[in-house]
N, C-alpha and C positions, 0 to 999 in steps of 0.2 A: 504494500500500500504506500509506503514512504517513497518508493521509487517512482510510482505513478504521480504523486504530488510534486516531487522534485522535477520530474520530466515536464509536467504541465507548467510549472513556474518558469523553468528554463526556456520552454518554447514561447511563453508569453513575452519574456524579456527579449529573446532573439527576434521575435516578430516586431516588437516595438522599436528596437534599434534598427532592424532591417528596413522598416517603413521609412524612417528618416533618411537613411543613407540611399534609398532607392530613388530619391529625387535628383540623382546625378549631380550632387553638390550644387544645386540650383542652376544648372545649365539650361538655358532656355532653348527650346526646339521649335520648329515650325509646325503648323497644323498638318501639313502634308507628311512630315515625319511621324507625327503622333498617329495619323491614320494608318500607318504601316506597322505599328507596334502590336504586340500580342495583348490579349485581354489582361487586365489588371496591372499593366505596366504603369509605373509612376512617372509623370512628366510635369514639366513647367513650361507654360506657353504664355506669350504676351500678345495682346491685341485689344480689340474693342468689342462691345456688345453691338451686334448689327441689328438685332430685333428680339423682341420678347415673343416667343411662340405661344406659350401657355403655361400657367402654373409656375413650376420651377425650371422650365426649359427655355433656353436662349440660343440664338445663333451667335457664335463667336467667330470673328474674322481676324486673321493675323495681318501683318504688314504686307504679305504677298497676295492678299485677297482670298486666301483659302479659308473655307468656312467649315465649322464643325458644330454640332449641337452640344451645348454644355448644360448639364443639370446642376443648378446652384440652389441648394436649399436656403430658405430665408435666413436661418441662423448662420450660414457661411458668409453672408454679406456683412455681418457685424454692423458697424456704423457707417459703412460706405454707401454713398449715393452716387450712382453712375448713370450716364447717358451714352449715346452713341459716339460722343467725342472724348470720353474718359479713357485714357490708356490704362489697361489693367494687366496684372500678372496673376495667373491662376496656377495653383498647384493642384494636380488632379490625377485621376486614374482612368486609363483607357477602359471603356466598357463596350466590348464587342459581342455581337450575337450574329446569327446567320445572315441577317439582312442589312444591318447598319452598324456603324461605329459612332459612339458618342463619348463624352468624357463626364465623369462624375467628379465634381469639384470638391476639393478638400479645403481650400482657402482662397480668398480673393484679396488683392491689395492693389492700390493705385500706384502706377509707375510715375516716378517724379523725374 
């Protein structure tokens, strides 16, 4: 029983540390590059909100004009107010299924 508990704690610590390091040391990539990555890949992209689709879904466009759907929960916005002219950096996770690729946003910040 002790081995199971220790293994579970070790796995939790490894996953927490792994999550932070998987954002590639904050290296910003393009939407086109993000679209090529595997499901659950951690990425950082910069761009602007092109449009609000519905609920927590937004079209996000990078400087190259490439667009991806970003799922941004209300709590991820924090105190940020953004419009289509606000440059943003989002840390997120690629969410791939059989028909589409989106990103599930972990955090949002304004680029200064």
